[in-house]
C-alpha positions in Angstrom: -3.7 -6.2 5.3 -5.0 -3.4 7.3 -7.6 -0.9 5.7 -5.9 2.6 6.3 -8.5 5.0 7.5 -8.3 8.4 6.3 -9.2 11.3 8.7 -9.5 14.3 6.3 -11.8 16.7 8.0 -12.7 15.0 11.3 -11.0 16.9 14.3 -12.0 14.7 17.2 -10.2 11.5 18.0 -12.3 8.5 17.3 -13.1 6.2 20.4 -10.8 3.0 20.5 -12.3 -0.1 18.8 -12.6 -3.0 21.1 -9.1 -3.8 22.6 -7.2 -2.7 19.3 -4.8 -0.2 19.7 -5.1 3.0 17.5 -2.6 5.5 16.4 -3.3 8.6 14.3 -0.4 9.6 11.8 -0.2 12.8 10.0 1.3 12.8 6.5 2.8 16.1 5.5 3.0 15.7 1.7 5.2 18.2 0.3 6.3 16.6 -3.0 5.7 18.5 -6.4 2.5 18.2 -8.4 3.5 15.3 -10.6 4.3 13.3 -7.4 1.6 14.3 -5.1 -0.8 11.3 -5.5 1.9 8.9 -6.0 3.6 9.8 -2.7 0.1 9.8 -0.8 -0.4 6.2 -2.3 3.1 5.1 -1.4 3.1 6.1 2.5 -0.6 5.0 2.7 0.3 1.7 1.3 3.3 1.1 3.3 1.6 2.2 6.6 -1.4 -0.3 5.9 1.1 -3.2 5.1 3.1 -2.4 8.2 0.1 -1.9 10.7 -0.1 -5.5 12.0 -2.8 -5.6 14.8 -2.7 -1.7 15.3 -5.3 0.7 13.7 -3.6 3.1 11.7 -5.5 6.3 11.0 -3.9 9.0 8.5 -4.4 12.5 8.3 -3.2 14.4 5.2 -1.6 17.8 5.5 0.0 20.2 2.8 2.4 23.4 3.6 0.5 26.5 2.3 3.9 28.0 1.1 4.7 25.3 -1.4 3.9 26.6 -5.0 1.2 24.5 -6.6 -0.6 24.5 -10.0 -4.3 25.0 -10.2 -5.2 21.4 -10.4 -3.1 20.4 -7.4 -4.3 23.5 -5.2 -7.8 22.0 -6.0 -6.8 18.5 -5.2 -5.3 19.6 -1.8 -8.4 21.6 -0.9 -10.6 18.8 -1.3 -8.5 16.1 0.4 -5.7 17.9 2.8 -5.8 20.0 5.9 -3.4 23.0 6.1 0.0 22.1 8.0 -1.0 24.2 10.9 -4.0 22.0 11.7 -1.4 19.1 12.5 -0.6 20.9 15.7 -4.1 20.4 16.9 -3.0 18.1 19.5 -4.7 15.0 17.9 -1.8 13.3 16.3 0.6 10.7 17.7 3.2 10.9 15.1 4.1 12.7 11.8 5.8 12.1 8.5 7.2 15.1 6.6 8.0 14.2 3.0 10.9 15.9 0.9 10.3 18.2 -2.0 11.9 19.1 -5.3 14.4 22.0 -4.3 13.6 25.3 -5.9 15.8 27.6 -4.0 19.7 27.7 -3.7 19.5 27.1 0.0 17.0 25.3 1.8 16.3 28.2 4.3 15.4 30.3 1.3 12.5 27.9 0.3 9.1 29.6 0.3 7.9 27.1 2.8 10.9 27.2 5.1 9.4 29.2 8.0 6.2 27.0 8.0 8.2 23.9 8.0 10.4 24.8 10.8 7.3 25.6 13.0 6.1 22.3 12.3 9.4 20.5 13.2 9.7 22.5 16.3 6.1 21.5 17.3 6.9 17.9 16.5 9.9 17.8 18.5 8.1 18.0 21.8 4.3 16.8 20.9 4.7 13.8 19.0 5.6 10.4 20.0 7.9 10.3 17.0 8.2 12.1 13.7 9.9 10.9 10.4 11.6 13.5 8.3 12.2 12.1 4.8 14.9 13.3 2.2 14.8 17.0 1.9 12.8 17.4 5.0 15.7 15.5 6.8 18.3 17.9 5.6 15.9 20.7 6.4 15.5 19.3 9.9 19.3 19.0 10.8 20.1 22.5 9.2 17.4 24.2 11.3 18.1 22.2 14.7 21.9 22.0 14.7 23.2 23.7 11.6 24.3 20.8 9.8 24.6 21.5 6.3 24.1 19.1 3.4 26.7 18.7 0.8 26.2 18.1 -3.1 27.4 14.9 -4.3 29.8 14.5 -7.4 26.8 12.3 -9.0 23.3 11.7 -8.3 22.9 8.9 -5.7 20.2 6.8 -7.4 19.6 3.0 -6.8 19.0 0.4 -4.4 21.8 0.0 -1.9 22.4 -2.4 1.2 23.1 -0.4 4.5 24.5 -1.9 7.7 23.0 -1.5 11.1 25.4 -0.1 13.5 23.5 -1.4 16.6 20.4 -3.2 17.6 17.3 -1.0 17.2 13.6 -2.0 16.8 13.6 0.1 13.6 16.5 -1.7 11.6 17.0 -5.1 13.6 20.3 -6.5 14.9 23.5 -4.8 14.6 25.4 -5.6 11.4 22.4 -6.7 9.5 21.9 -5.2 6.2 18.7 -3.8 4.8 18.1 -2.8 1.0 16.9 0.9 0.6 16.3 3.1 -2.7 18.0 6.2 -2.6 17.4 9.1 -5.1 19.3 12.5 -4.2 21.8 14.9 -5.3 22.9 16.0 -1.7 23.9 14.3 1.5 24.8 15.0 5.1 28.1 13.5 6.5 28.1 11.0 9.1 30.9 12.7 11.0 28.8 16.0 11.1 25.8 14.0 12.3 27.6 12.3 15.2 29.4 15.7 16.3 26.1 17.4 16.6 24.7 14.4 18.8 22.7 12.3 16.2 22.5 8.6 16.4 23.4 7.0 13.1 21.5 3.8 12.6 22.4 2.5 9.1 24.9 3.5 6.5 27.3 2.4 3.8 31.1 3.1 3.3 30.1 4.0 -0.5 26.7 5.6 -0.1 26.9 7.3 3.3 24.2 7.5 5.8 20.8 6.1 5.4 19.0 6.6 8.6 19.8 8.4 12.0 17.8 9.7 15.0 17.8 12.4 17.7 15.6 12.3 20.7 13.8 15.3 22.2 10.3 15.2 23.8 9.8 13.1 20.7 12.3 10.8 19.0 12.9 12.3 15.4 13.8 9.7 12.8 15.7 11.1 9.6 15.6 9.1 6.2 18.0 10.0 3.3 16.3 7.2 1.4 12.9 6.1 0.3 11.7 2.9 1.6 8.4 3.8 0.7 9.1 3.6 -3.0 7.3 1.4 -5.2 8.9 -1.0 -7.7 8.8 1.3 -10.6 9.6 4.6 -8.8 13.3 4.7 -9.7 12.7 3.9 -13.4 10.1 6.8 -13.7 12.5 9.2 -12.1 15.3 8.0 -14.4 12.8 8.4 -17.3 12.2 11.9 -16.2 15.7 12.8 -15.9 16.5 11.1 -19.5 13.5 13.5 -20.7 15.3 16.5 -19.3 18.8 15.4 -21.1 16.8 14.7 -24.4 15.2 18.1 -24.3 18.4 19.9 -23.7 17.5 21.1 -20.2 20.5 19.3 -18.6 23.7 18.9 -20.2 25.0 15.5 -18.8 23.3 12.2 -19.3 21.7 11.2 -15.8 23.3 8.6 -13.7 21.3 5.3 -14.2 20.0 3.7 -10.9 22.5 1.0 -9.5 21.4 -2.3 -8.2 17.9 -1.8 -9.7 17.5 -3.1 -13.2 18.2 -6.5 -14.4 21.3 -7.4 -16.6 19.1 -7.6 -19.8 17.4 -4.3 -18.9 21.1 -2.7 -18.5 21.8 -3.8 -22.0 18.8 -1.9 -23.5 19.3 1.1 -21.4 23.0 1.4 -22.3 21.8 1.2 -26.1 19.5 4.0 -25.2 22.0 6.2 -23.7 24.5 5.7 -26.4 21.7 6.9 -29.0 21.1 9.9 -26.8 24.6 10.8 -26.5 25.1 10.5 -30.2 22.2 12.6 -31.1 19.7 13.5 -28.7 17.3 14.6 -31.5 17.1 11.0 -32.7 15.1 10.2 -29.5 11.6 11.3 -28.6 9.9 11.2 -25.1 7.9 8.3 -26.3 11.1 6.4 -27.0 11.7 6.9 -23.3 8.5 5.1 -22.1 10.2 1.8 -22.6 12.1 2.6 -19.4 9.0 2.0 -17.2 8.6 -1.4 -18.8 12.2 -2.6 -17.8 11.6 -1.7 -14.2 11.5 -4.8 -11.9 8.3 -6.0 -11.2 8.8 -6.6 -7.3 10.3 -4.1 -5.0 13.5 -5.8 -3.6 13.4 -3.6 -0.6 9.8 -4.1 0.5 10.3 -6.6 3.1 12.7 -4.3 4.8 10.3 -1.2 4.5 7.6 -3.2 6.1 9.9 -4.2 9.3 11.1 -0.6 9.5 7.6 1.0 9.4 6.2 -1.9 11.8 8.9 -1.2 14.2 8.3 2.5 14.0 4.4 1.9 14.6 5.1 -0.2 17.5 7.3 2.5 19.0 4.5 4.9 18.6 2.0 2.8 20.3 4.7 2.2 23.1 5.2 5.8 23.7 1.8 6.8 23.6 0.9 4.2 26.2 3.4 5.5 28.4 2.0 9.1 27.7 -1.3 8.0 28.8 -0.2 6.3 31.9 1.9 9.3 32.9 -1.0 11.5 32.3 -3.4 9.5 34.4 -0.9 9.6 37.2 -0.3 13.6 36.6 3.3 12.7 35.9 5.4 14.4 33.0 5.0 12.3 29.9 8.3 12.9 28.1 9.1 10.4 25.3 11.7 7.8 26.1 14.4 6.5 23.6 13.4 2.8 22.8 16.8 1.7 21.7 17.8 -0.6 24.5 16.6 -3.9 25.9 13.1 -2.4 26.8 12.4 -1.5 23.1 9.6 -3.2 21.4 10.5 -6.2 19.3 9.7 -6.0 15.5 7.0 -8.5 14.5 8.0 -11.2 11.9 6.9 -10.3 8.5 
């Protein structure tokens, strides 16, 4: 496994080491305080596992407009750079995470202007940028006015999504990959395609999983969370059950589908019955058993590594093209790598 190097304060690109390829990726971590460190670990670990023979260097960024507690602000000040520093010209690629929504509309979020400025920069100045979950919804709203729609019930679980065509990020057409999803909203496939987006993977029941659109950079939009660890959905379900037990929400939360074992499902149904009969009978401590019922291995891990390995190869290919074009004083626009010239996905 590659060791992921964090470039937290260094502003100059390190020299290439021997013949190894190097890419610098920025992570704009906009998750809430309770998920800040976990999200950093999830993406860092997944990039490390997916790096192959590429030296991946990670820089951490935070949006200043996101409300933070005192301890989170201090943690960010020690480890993160302001998001505006991502536009210093030293990044090859960018990942922008989602966030827990606070406003009724996305464009009313406190960090909205800062976020769309970053997206506008990334469209032309990175080899590729991934917009995850709420960031994906914000991206399509800003770029093309595509509105997300509330779902009848939270989409939570591990689902199989079919590839629409051959692509280095998702493999051959018709292949299915498992991806965890955890969202209350979604964007419709018809709306995306009318706006010129290329849908990569989707499911008739659970909608669009991943899609792209090319500018100077190729933007990759993910409604799911391939970076999740094995226990992530259980912890989210425990959090939602805690809200229900405390009376902060009226409906018992949707249990993640395709995630728990049959034995765990039986125990969880009993727990839910207790909560429905009398919430006061359950304590937050009673809910800690949910974490213990989580699967020990992430069934989607190989698919996630394959996806991010393909993305890193996409970045290195585009970066080499840009370098070659720059040396010849030619325009260095990013080229879509969806055809037969696309880099192959290295075997796991």
